[in-house]
N, C-alpha and C positions, 0 to 999 in steps of 0.2 A: 281370635282365639274361638275354634268352633261351637256353634250354637250347641246347647243342652238343653234336653226334655227335664232331667232332674237337674235340682238347683241341690238340694242338701241332704245327705247321706248320713245314715250313722253305721258304724262298725265295732262290730262283737266278736269275739273268739269265746265260745265256749264248748265244753265237755275237758279231757284230759288236752295238756299243753304237750306239743311236737316241735320237731326242727320242719321250720318252714314258716311258721306261723308271722314272723315279724316280719318275713319277705316278701308274703302275699300282701303284707298290712302297708308294706312300701310300695307294693306294686298300684294297688289302691290307690291310697294317699296319693301318690306323686303325679299320677296321671290324672286323678279328681281336680287335683288342684292348679297342675301344674299347664294341664292342656285342656281342662272345658274351663277350669274357674268354680267348681263346686266347694260349695262348703262340707266339712267332713268334720262330723261328730265321733270324737271316741267313747264306746261305753265300756267303763269299766267292769269286769269280774261277771263277762257274758251275760245270761239273762236276770240275773242277782241285780246287776245295775242299770237294768232298764227298770225295774222295780223300785228301787230307792233312790232314783236319778241321779246317778252318780256319773256325769260326762262332762266332757270339757271341749273345746275346738283344738282340733289337730292342725297342725301348722308346717311347712314343710322342712321344720327343723327338727322336726316329732319323729320324721324319714329316715332323717340321717344319719348313718352307722350303725343301721340295725339287720342289711339285709344278711351279715354270717353271722348275727345273734340267733343264740336259742330261745324258747319259751316263747312271750306274748308282751310287748310293753304293754297291753291292756289288760292285761290278770284273764281270770278265768274262773268258772266254779260251774258245778253241774247241777246246777239250780236248773227244776226241771217246774214250768208252769202251769202244766197240764197233769202233773203227773197225781197217782191216787190221793184225796182229801180235798184238794178242789174240783169242781164241777166238771161233770162230763159235758154238761151243753157249755160250749166255747163261748156264747153270746152269753153267760154269767158267771163264770170264771172268776172268782177276785183277783186274782194276779194277772190273767190273760186283760182284764179289764183295766188294772192300774199301769199296763204295759202300754194298752192301746190309748190309754189317754196320756199317756209321757210319751208316747211316740207322737201324738198332735203336738201337744204344749212346745216340744222341741222343732216342730214345723220340717218334721221329717217327708222326704217326697219317695224313702226308701232305707230300709235297713236290711244292711250287710250283714250275712253270717257265715263265719268261719266255724268248721265245726263237721263229725262225724253223725252218723244215724239220728242220737236222740239230739243235736242239734237242729239237724235240717225237718225230722220229724216236727220240731218245736214251730221252725217257721214256717213250715206248712200250714198249719195251724191258728197261728197267727193270719195268714194270710188270711186264710177263712172270716176274721174278724174284718176283713175291711184294709190290714196293712198291708204295702209293698213291699216284698222279701227278694232275694236275690243271694245265694246260695255258694259257698265253695266248698271243696271236699275236702278235710282232712280229717286222716288217721294212719295211725301207722299199722292197722290192722286191713286196712285196703278193701274195706267190708262194704263200702259205697256201692248201690246198685248205681248200672248208668253209666260209671265212668272204668274204664280200666285202670289208673292209677290212679290214686289220692294222694298230695304231698304229703311230705312224713315216710310214708313207707319207703323209699328208699335209702333215706338215715338208718332205720331202725333196722332195715334188712344188711344194711353195713354193717351197725354196732354191734349186732347179735351173732354177725358171719366170723368179724375178728373174737369175739369169745368163744366160740366154737374154738378157731384157730387157736389159741391159746390153752384153751384145754385137752388140745389133741398130747402135746408136748408131757403134762400132768400124766393124762392116763397112762400114755406109753411108759411112762417113766417108773411107777406102782403097779404097770397090768391093774385096773381098773375099771369099771365099765363106768361112762361119766355120764351122766342125765344133766341132759340142758332146758332150763321149762322156759318159753319164751312166750311174749306175750299171744292172747287171740283166743275169745272166749266161745266166740258162736263161727269163727272160721279161719279155717289154717293158713291163709298166704303165706304170713311172716314165718310160721314153723317151716312152711315148707320151702320156700326161696332161699332161706339161708341155711336151712338143712342141707339141700342140693350144693349152695355155695360153700356149703362148711365141711362137705363131704361126710356127712350125717350116717351112719350106718343104718338107723331105724329113725325113722322120723314118724309122727304120729299126731294126728289133726282131729278137730271135733267132725269131720265130715265122713270120716271113716274108724267106726269104731273099731276097737282092737282089742287080740284073744293073748290073755297074758304067756299062754303056752304058745302061739306061733312065735312071739319075740323072745322066750326063752331056748326056743330050738333053732332058732337063728342065731343067737350069742353065743348057746354051745357049739355048734357049726363053726362059727368061725374062730372059737378056741382049738377046736381040735383040725383048723389048717393053720395054727400057728400063731392066729394072730391074737396079738396078748392085749389087748387094746379092745374097744368100740367106743365111740358115740352116739349116744342117742337124744335126739332130739323131738324135744313133746310140746304141744301147744298146750298153753294152761287149761281150756276149756275141751281136749280130748279125755274120751271116756270107752274103757270097756263096754265089750258089747252088752255083758251083766248091768255094769252100773247107767249103759244107754237105754236097754231096755225099762230097768226099773224106773230111772226120769220119765220117760214116755209112758209109764202105768199112772207114776205120780201127778202128772201132765193130765192125763184123760178124767184122772179123778178130784183134780183139782188140787192135789197135794203141792208144799213147797220141797225143792231141791233139798234135797238131806244134806249136801255139802254145804249151800247157800245160806242156810238159816241156821250153820252152825261156824260163829264166827272166825275159831281158829281151828277151823277142818282141817286138814294137809291139803296142801297143793298138789295138782296132778304128777308135776316132777316125784313127790315125796310118797305118794301113793305108788306109784311106778316105779321106782326104787326099792320098796317095798316086795311087790311084786315078783321085781327079776331077782333079786336076793332068794325068796321063798322059792322059787323054781329053779335056780341055777345053782346057790349058794353063793355064787362069785360076789367078789366086794364090789360095789356100788355107791358111787357118792352122787349128791346134787348139786346142782347152780342154778339159782333162779333169780332170771337177770331182772326183774320186776322196772323199776322206774329208770334205770341204766339206759334200755331202749328208749325214753322217748326224751332225754336232757342230751345237753349240747350242740354244736354244730350244727345246720344241715350240709347234707353233703347239693355237691355243685348242681347235680340232677335235681335235687326238692327246689334248689334257690331261683334253680332254671322255671321248675314246673309252677311253681307259688309266683312267681313274675308271671309268667303267663297267664295265669288265670285271673292273677289282680287285673292284668290289663284288659284281658277279653270283658272282665265285668264290667269293668269303667265302660268301653264302648255298649256295652248292652244298655247299660243305667244313661247314658249320651242320648239312647234310640227312644228312650222311656219302656222297653222290654223288662218285667218286672216277673215276679213269683216263678225264678227258674234256677235253676242250678249250672253252674259250668262246669264241662267233664272233659278227659280227654279218651278221645275212641278213633279208634284205628286212625292211629298217630295225627289226629286231629285237635285241635282246643276249640270246644262248639258248648253247647247248651243243649238243656232238657225242661221240662217242666216241673220243677221241682215235687209235683204228686204221685211224679214217675218213678221219685225217690225215696220219699215220706214212708218211715213203717219197713222198711223191705233190706233186708241183709243179701249180699253178696256172696254168696258159700262157694266153696272149691268144690268144681264139677270131679264127679270120680272118673270121669276119662280125660280128664284136664292132661294136655301135653306134657307137663313136667311132671308131672305124676308117672305117667309111661317111660321118661327119659330116666327118670330116676331109678324105677325098677331094674330096665335095662343093664344099668349098672349094680345092679345088686340091693338095691335101697331095699328094707321090709317096710312093709304099713303097717303089720301087725293082723293084718287080715287074711294071710295064705302063706 
């Protein structure tokens, strides 16, 4: 058995669940146990489990049969130990101190964190306390910096595209405009990819504020050309130019976003549908995909990607290379310092090739 610098690792999954988490856990666990003889400690419910010490030793049996299952065998939570209410000084915050203490009591050489922006930002801050961490990029939003793709994204695109495909027949049967709302608070990768794959006539993403009048003109032009229905794909974080300007003003003045401060405020899909009906008088219906995008079995692509990320993580662990995140860049699985990822969001560039591709086939982004 090859020698390994790392002897004991902890694994946690934090934030929203997504397809591929179990495949990644399996990739880490089977390689760590079978190849290098490491001990693998499973931590339940994300960072909450490190605070309350909900842990157990994992065996090869735990990794059997989970490659194709959705969700996470470890459970997850959105616990943020450095959130407001805790000390901003990482050396004195109560929850971070408890995590650091439990990390030492468990005898961990490294904490492996599977998650998105919040998870990896927390991992980086824990590394500043002297803990070794290693991140794997998980998010259906695909908005983690430094990696071309995160596992979970491909499966979510498949699910959202299938939903759009199914809505085409209903839209055609009833001569309606169908608005499909997909996830993506800050970045529009999911809306863009599923919108193009599903033949969306209008695609709205957070990076490109839209004008309702532009969308209305596009939809009315389609109607005049005899096209009896239209499909509009909108990311949950998409905003009109008016709302985007107001949000920016509020941000500068330190005010809360008006929609976030109202727990039952209409989502982007319903706001957009009302705007479309107001400007066109055309019958409009809304489908919010919600958690359907995060559930179910992972696509073969995500199983492969999660397994590759997991085994690459173990190679780094064996060499004692910590405080990094495994990434996929330019067709290769590699790694970067986790500080390059923490607190950053990967947005869709305005000149992104797929946006231009969509515009060339007549897709409207609400800006021109």
